[in-house]
C-alpha positions as CSV (number, residue, x, y, z in Angstrom):
1,M,-10.6,16.8,-17.9
2,S,-11.4,20.4,-18.9
3,A,-14.5,19.1,-20.8
4,M,-16.0,18.2,-17.4
5,F,-17.2,21.8,-17.0
6,T,-18.6,24.5,-19.3
7,A,-16.8,27.8,-19.4
8,D,-19.4,29.4,-17.2
9,E,-19.3,26.6,-14.7
10,A,-15.5,26.7,-14.6
11,A,-15.6,30.5,-14.0
12,E,-18.1,30.0,-11.2
13,I,-15.9,27.4,-9.5
14,L,-12.9,29.6,-9.8
15,D,-14.8,32.5,-8.2
16,A,-15.9,30.2,-5.4
17,T,-12.3,29.2,-4.9
18,L,-11.2,32.8,-4.7
19,R,-13.9,33.5,-2.1
20,G,-12.4,30.7,0.0
21,E,-15.4,28.4,-0.5
22,T,-13.4,25.3,-1.5
23,P,-13.3,22.8,-0.1
24,D,-17.0,22.8,0.8
25,E,-18.4,21.5,4.0
26,R,-18.0,17.9,2.7
27,G,-14.3,18.5,1.9
28,R,-14.9,18.6,-1.8
29,F,-13.1,20.6,-4.4
30,G,-15.8,20.4,-7.0
31,P,-16.2,16.7,-7.6
32,F,-12.9,15.8,-6.1
33,G,-11.7,15.3,-2.5
34,G,-14.0,14.1,0.2
35,R,-13.2,11.6,2.9
36,Y,-13.0,7.8,2.2
37,V,-11.5,6.3,5.3
38,P,-12.0,3.3,7.6
39,E,-14.8,3.7,10.2
40,T,-12.2,3.5,13.0
41,L,-10.5,6.6,11.7
42,V,-13.6,8.8,11.3
43,P,-13.5,10.2,14.9
44,A,-9.8,11.1,14.4
45,F,-10.5,13.0,11.2
46,Q,-13.5,14.7,12.9
47,R,-11.3,15.8,15.8
48,L,-8.7,17.1,13.4
49,E,-11.3,19.0,11.4
50,E,-12.7,20.5,14.6
51,G,-9.2,21.4,15.7
52,I,-8.4,23.2,12.5
53,R,-11.6,25.2,12.7
54,R,-10.8,26.1,16.3
55,Y,-7.0,26.8,16.1
56,L,-5.7,27.3,12.6
57,H,-6.8,30.9,12.2
58,E,-6.9,31.8,15.8
59,E,-4.8,34.8,16.6
60,A,-2.7,33.1,19.3
61,F,-1.9,30.1,17.1
62,Q,-1.1,32.3,14.1
63,Q,1.2,34.5,16.2
64,E,3.1,31.4,17.4
65,L,3.2,29.9,13.9
66,Q,4.5,33.2,12.4
67,R,7.1,33.5,15.1
68,E,8.4,30.0,14.3
69,L,8.4,30.6,10.6
70,R,10.4,33.8,11.1
71,E,12.8,32.8,13.9
72,W,13.2,29.1,13.3
73,V,12.3,28.3,9.6
74,G,13.9,31.5,8.3
75,R,11.1,33.1,6.4
76,P,10.6,34.9,4.2
77,T,12.8,32.9,1.9
78,A,14.7,34.9,-0.8
79,L,13.5,35.7,-4.3
80,T,16.6,35.4,-6.6
81,F,17.0,36.8,-10.1
82,A,18.7,34.1,-12.2
83,A,20.8,36.3,-14.5
84,Q,22.6,33.6,-16.4
85,L,19.5,31.5,-17.0
86,S,17.7,34.6,-18.1
87,K,20.4,35.4,-20.6
88,S,20.5,31.8,-21.9
89,W,16.8,31.3,-22.1
90,G,15.9,34.8,-23.5
91,A,13.6,35.4,-20.6
92,E,13.4,37.1,-17.2
93,V,13.8,34.2,-14.7
94,W,13.1,34.5,-10.9
95,L,13.5,31.8,-8.3
96,K,11.5,31.4,-5.1
97,R,14.2,29.9,-2.9
98,E,12.4,27.3,-0.7
99,D,15.7,25.5,-0.6
100,L,16.9,28.2,1.8
101,A,14.3,27.3,4.4
102,H,15.4,25.3,7.5
103,T,15.9,21.6,6.6
104,G,16.3,22.5,2.9
105,A,12.8,22.5,1.4
106,H,9.2,23.8,1.6
107,K,8.2,20.8,3.6
108,I,9.1,22.6,6.9
109,N,6.3,25.2,6.4
110,N,3.6,22.4,6.7
111,A,5.5,20.3,9.3
112,I,5.9,23.1,11.9
113,G,2.3,24.2,11.5
114,Q,0.9,20.7,12.0
115,A,3.3,19.9,14.9
116,L,2.0,23.0,16.7
117,L,-1.5,21.8,15.9
118,A,-0.7,18.3,17.3
119,K,0.4,19.9,20.6
120,R,-2.9,21.8,20.9
121,L,-4.9,18.6,20.1
122,G,-3.1,16.8,23.0
123,A,-1.3,14.2,20.8
124,K,1.1,11.9,22.6
125,R,3.2,11.2,19.5
126,V,3.4,12.0,15.8
127,I,3.7,9.7,12.8
128,A,4.6,10.8,9.3
129,E,5.4,9.4,5.9
130,T,8.0,10.4,3.4
131,G,9.2,9.7,-0.1
132,A,12.2,12.0,-0.9
133,G,12.9,12.2,2.8
134,Q,12.4,16.0,3.0
135,H,9.0,15.7,4.7
136,G,10.5,13.2,7.1
137,V,13.4,15.4,8.0
138,A,11.0,18.4,8.4
139,S,8.6,16.3,10.6
140,A,11.5,15.1,12.7
141,A,12.8,18.6,13.2
142,A,9.4,20.1,13.9
143,C,8.6,17.4,16.5
144,A,11.9,18.0,18.2
145,R,11.1,21.7,18.2
146,V,7.7,21.2,20.0
147,G,8.8,18.2,22.1
148,L,6.8,15.3,20.6
149,P,8.2,11.8,19.7
150,C,8.1,11.1,15.9
151,S,8.0,8.0,13.8
152,V,8.5,8.3,10.0
153,Y,7.4,5.6,7.6
154,M,9.5,5.3,4.4
155,G,9.6,2.7,1.6
156,V,12.8,0.7,1.4
157,V,13.3,1.8,-2.2
158,D,13.3,5.4,-1.1
159,M,15.5,4.7,1.9
160,E,18.2,3.4,-0.4
161,R,18.1,6.4,-2.8
162,Q,17.7,8.9,0.0
163,A,20.1,7.6,2.5
164,P,21.4,11.0,3.7
165,N,17.9,12.0,4.7
166,V,17.4,8.8,6.6
167,D,20.4,9.6,8.7
168,R,19.2,13.2,9.2
169,M,15.9,12.0,10.5
170,R,17.5,9.6,13.0
171,R,19.9,12.3,14.2
172,L,16.9,14.6,14.8
173,G,15.5,12.0,17.1
174,A,12.9,10.3,14.8
175,E,12.3,6.6,14.4
176,V,12.5,5.6,10.7
177,V,10.2,2.7,10.0
178,A,11.2,0.8,6.8
179,V,8.2,-0.2,4.6
180,E,8.7,-3.3,2.6
181,T,5.1,-3.8,1.3
182,G,3.6,-2.7,-1.9
183,D,5.7,-0.6,-4.3
184,K,8.1,0.2,-1.3
185,T,7.9,3.9,-2.1
186,L,5.7,6.8,-1.0
187,R,2.3,5.2,-1.7
188,A,3.2,2.2,0.5
189,A,4.6,4.5,3.2
190,I,1.3,6.4,3.4
191,D,-0.6,3.1,3.6
192,E,1.5,1.9,6.5
193,A,1.3,5.2,8.3
194,L,-2.5,5.0,8.1
195,R,-2.5,1.5,9.5
196,A,-0.4,2.7,12.4
197,W,-2.8,5.5,13.0
198,V,-5.7,3.1,13.3
199,T,-4.0,1.4,16.3
200,D,-4.3,4.6,18.4
201,P,-6.3,7.4,16.7
202,Q,-6.6,9.3,20.0
203,G,-3.0,9.4,21.0
204,I,-1.4,9.6,17.6
205,Y,-1.3,12.7,15.3
206,Y,-0.7,11.9,11.6
207,L,1.4,14.6,10.1
208,L,0.6,14.2,6.4
209,G,3.2,15.7,4.1
210,S,1.4,16.7,0.9
211,A,-1.9,18.2,-0.3
212,V,-3.4,14.7,-0.7
213,G,-5.5,12.3,1.2
214,A,-8.8,12.6,3.0
215,H,-10.4,15.9,4.1
216,P,-9.2,18.0,5.9
217,Y,-5.6,17.3,4.9
218,P,-5.6,18.9,1.4
219,Y,-7.1,22.1,2.9
220,L,-4.7,22.1,5.9
221,V,-1.6,21.6,3.8
222,R,-2.7,24.3,1.3
223,E,-3.3,26.8,4.0
224,L,0.1,26.1,5.6
225,Q,2.0,26.2,2.3
226,S,0.3,29.2,0.9
227,V,3.0,31.3,2.5
228,I,5.1,30.5,-0.6
229,G,2.7,32.2,-2.9
230,R,1.9,35.1,-0.7
231,E,5.6,35.9,-0.2
232,S,6.3,35.4,-3.9
233,R,3.6,37.7,-5.0
234,Q,4.8,40.6,-2.8
235,Q,8.5,40.0,-3.6
236,M,7.8,40.0,-7.4
237,L,6.1,43.4,-7.0
238,D,8.9,44.7,-4.8
239,Q,11.9,43.3,-6.7
240,A,10.8,42.7,-10.2
241,G,8.5,45.6,-10.5
242,G,5.5,43.4,-11.4
243,L,3.9,40.0,-11.3
244,P,5.3,37.2,-13.4
245,D,3.7,36.2,-16.7
246,V,4.0,32.5,-15.8
247,A,4.8,30.5,-12.6
248,F,6.1,26.9,-12.5
249,A,6.2,24.3,-9.8
250,C,6.8,20.6,-9.7
251,V,3.9,18.3,-8.8
252,G,4.0,15.0,-7.0
253,G,1.2,15.1,-4.4
254,G,1.4,18.8,-5.0
255,S,2.1,20.8,-1.8
256,N,4.7,23.2,-3.1
257,A,2.7,23.8,-6.2
258,I,-0.6,24.5,-4.4
259,G,1.3,26.7,-2.0
260,L,2.6,28.8,-4.9
261,F,-0.5,28.7,-7.1
262,Y,-3.3,29.3,-4.6
263,P,-2.5,32.9,-3.7
264,L,-2.0,33.7,-7.5
265,L,-5.2,32.2,-8.8
266,G,-6.9,35.6,-9.0
267,D,-4.0,37.2,-10.9
268,D,-3.5,37.3,-14.7
269,I,-0.6,34.7,-14.4
270,E,-0.3,31.5,-16.3
271,L,0.2,28.6,-13.8
272,I,2.0,25.4,-14.9
273,G,2.5,22.3,-12.8
274,V,5.2,19.9,-13.9
275,E,4.8,16.1,-13.2
276,A,7.4,13.3,-13.6
277,G,7.5,12.0,-17.2
278,G,9.9,9.2,-16.2
279,T,11.2,7.2,-19.0
280,G,8.1,6.9,-21.2
281,D,4.4,7.2,-21.7
282,G,3.3,3.7,-20.6
283,L,1.8,2.8,-17.3
284,G,4.6,2.2,-14.8
285,E,7.1,4.3,-16.8
286,N,6.2,7.7,-15.3
287,A,4.3,9.5,-12.5
288,A,2.4,11.9,-14.8
289,T,-0.9,11.5,-13.0
290,L,-2.8,14.5,-14.4
291,A,-1.6,13.8,-18.0
292,T,-2.6,10.2,-18.2
293,G,-4.6,9.3,-15.1
294,T,-8.4,8.8,-14.6
295,P,-10.7,9.6,-11.6
296,G,-10.7,7.2,-8.7
297,V,-10.2,6.9,-4.9
298,L,-6.7,6.7,-3.5
299,Q,-5.8,6.9,0.2
300,G,-9.0,8.6,1.3
301,A,-9.7,11.1,-1.6
302,Y,-11.5,11.0,-4.9
303,T,-8.9,12.4,-7.4
304,I,-7.0,11.6,-10.5
305,I,-4.9,8.5,-10.2
306,L,-2.8,6.1,-12.3
307,Q,-4.8,2.9,-12.6
308,D,-5.4,0.2,-15.1
309,D,-8.7,-0.7,-16.8
310,D,-9.7,-2.8,-13.7
311,G,-9.1,0.0,-11.3
312,Q,-5.9,-1.4,-9.9
313,V,-3.6,1.4,-8.8
314,Q,-0.4,1.2,-10.8
315,E,3.2,1.5,-9.7
316,T,5.1,4.6,-11.0
317,H,8.6,5.6,-12.0
318,S,10.5,8.8,-11.5
319,I,14.2,9.4,-10.9
320,S,12.9,11.8,-8.1
321,A,11.5,10.0,-5.1
322,G,9.3,12.9,-4.2
323,L,7.3,12.8,-7.5
324,D,7.1,9.0,-7.5
325,Y,3.4,8.8,-6.5
326,S,0.3,7.3,-8.2
327,G,-2.1,10.2,-7.4
328,V,-2.3,13.9,-7.0
329,G,-4.0,16.4,-4.6
330,P,-7.7,16.8,-5.3
331,E,-7.4,20.6,-5.6
332,H,-4.9,20.1,-8.5
333,A,-7.4,17.8,-10.1
334,L,-10.1,20.6,-9.9
335,L,-7.7,23.3,-11.1
336,Q,-6.9,21.2,-14.2
337,A,-10.6,20.4,-14.7
338,I,-11.6,24.1,-14.8
339,G,-8.6,25.0,-16.9
340,R,-7.0,27.4,-14.4
341,V,-3.7,25.5,-14.1
342,R,-2.0,23.6,-16.9
343,Y,-0.1,20.5,-16.1
344,V,2.8,19.1,-18.2
345,S,5.5,16.6,-17.6
346,A,9.3,16.4,-17.9
347,R,11.3,13.2,-18.4
348,D,14.1,11.9,-16.2
349,D,16.8,12.9,-18.7
350,E,15.3,16.4,-19.2
351,A,15.2,17.0,-15.4
352,L,18.8,15.9,-15.1
353,E,19.9,18.2,-17.9
354,A,18.0,21.1,-16.3
355,L,19.6,20.4,-12.9
356,E,23.1,20.5,-14.4
357,E,22.4,23.7,-16.2
358,L,21.2,25.4,-13.0
359,C,24.3,24.2,-11.2
360,V,26.8,25.7,-13.6
361,S,24.7,28.8,-14.5
362,E,23.5,29.9,-11.0
363,G,25.5,27.9,-8.5
364,I,22.4,26.2,-7.1
365,L,22.1,22.5,-6.7
366,T,18.4,21.9,-6.8
367,A,16.4,18.8,-5.9
368,L,15.6,16.3,-8.6
369,E,11.9,17.0,-8.0
370,T,12.4,20.7,-8.6
371,A,14.5,20.1,-11.7
372,H,11.4,19.0,-13.5
373,A,10.0,22.5,-13.2
374,Y,13.2,24.0,-14.6
375,A,13.0,21.6,-17.6
376,A,9.5,22.7,-18.4
377,A,10.2,26.4,-17.8
378,R,13.2,26.2,-20.3
379,K,10.9,24.8,-23.0
380,Y,8.3,27.5,-22.3
381,A,10.9,30.2,-22.5
382,Q,12.1,28.9,-25.9
383,L,8.6,29.1,-27.3
384,N,7.7,32.4,-25.5
385,P,10.7,34.7,-25.6
386,G,10.9,37.7,-23.3
387,K,8.5,36.4,-20.7
388,R,8.9,37.0,-16.9
389,I,9.1,33.5,-15.4
390,L,8.8,32.5,-11.7
391,I,10.0,29.1,-10.6
392,C,9.4,27.6,-7.2
393,N,12.8,26.2,-6.2
394,S,11.1,23.8,-3.8
395,G,14.2,22.1,-2.3
396,R,17.9,21.6,-2.4
397,G,19.7,18.6,-4.0
398,D,22.1,17.4,-1.4
399,K,19.8,14.5,-0.7
400,D,20.1,13.4,-4.4
401,M,23.9,13.2,-4.6
402,S,24.0,9.4,-4.5
403,T,21.3,9.2,-7.3
404,L,23.2,11.7,-9.4
405,T,26.5,9.8,-8.9
406,E,24.9,6.5,-9.7
407,Y,23.3,7.9,-12.8
408,A,26.5,9.5,-14.0
409,A,28.4,6.2,-13.5
410,R,25.7,4.2,-15.4
411,T,25.8,6.7,-18.3
412,E,29.6,6.3,-18.5
413,R,29.3,2.6,-18.6
414,H,26.7,2.7,-21.4
415,A,28.9,5.2,-23.3
416,G,31.8,2.8,-23.1
417,A,29.9,-0.3,-24.0
């Protein structure tokens, strides 16, 4: 995709991004983004866009949001020096600990911000979608905090592999709606949530969980998640004595990654997003959208998607439910196209190996999604010794215990066969 722009054009787009001029007034990140939605939802999107302009950067709203982030979410989250990984990898490894945020992942940053916005917009109830379950848990918690009823749409495949999070959502007062259509994972959950929104666009607020979909969601989620990168930047200066040489984050839809990367775009830091390489390179064997996808429209935005030659969106595979998605946020598509961020992939087995290494080396059980970033960072460290590496530890792995247990049992059976 980097051939889409000349070097001068890419530099001009990056400068515009640093000036805060993306997305533009049409919701475009260069050629990507926009708003492709049913006519019945256009007024709801317009109300949301107007609400964002009115409230998001208003002093009173920001004061309330910052208070909730500080007193309820537990920000700032810690920056941890990974001494054992550093020794093993021959690098200086630092971890931004989003797993220490309330509910166990970065998702809460976005959820509480949107829940507060929903209250100001007069919503009667909130709907959300989830894959790995962390956004569903965060949405349920945030809605309980602000006093709004919440329904979370989740594919039945994800409900099976993320059963602990399903229970957590229900205990937090949310209704969990099982989605049995389509691929029965995150893409299908988003489709069903959009259908529900159409039934009552005035009374329902759709709390979208990643930097995907139609404008203004990619912008809104980026703004709410950028707290990750702002904190990381200052903490690296304070604790490490300087900025990192390279920063890693896993990428499904891309919210934790854009949250880390956006405040660092103007710095001399290599930025690397890590997608799910699954079990192979063929369609349906992975969720490496930016590595193998092509431009198209998915769920309201023009971006890079996994599709066949006839334009049919393809099902994906990843051991991690949160990366199991056929598209990616439009701003990530632009950042790859201008060459500012490099996107790579890590396979299921590489992610599992990295997760185990982190457990025994640092006493941290990370999420399977995040483990992909560790796998790629380890490879990078081996090829670039002595570098200062920052990894966004986007979530904790409690939710993945059943998947890890099942995988270990399957491996033992195969070994004994």
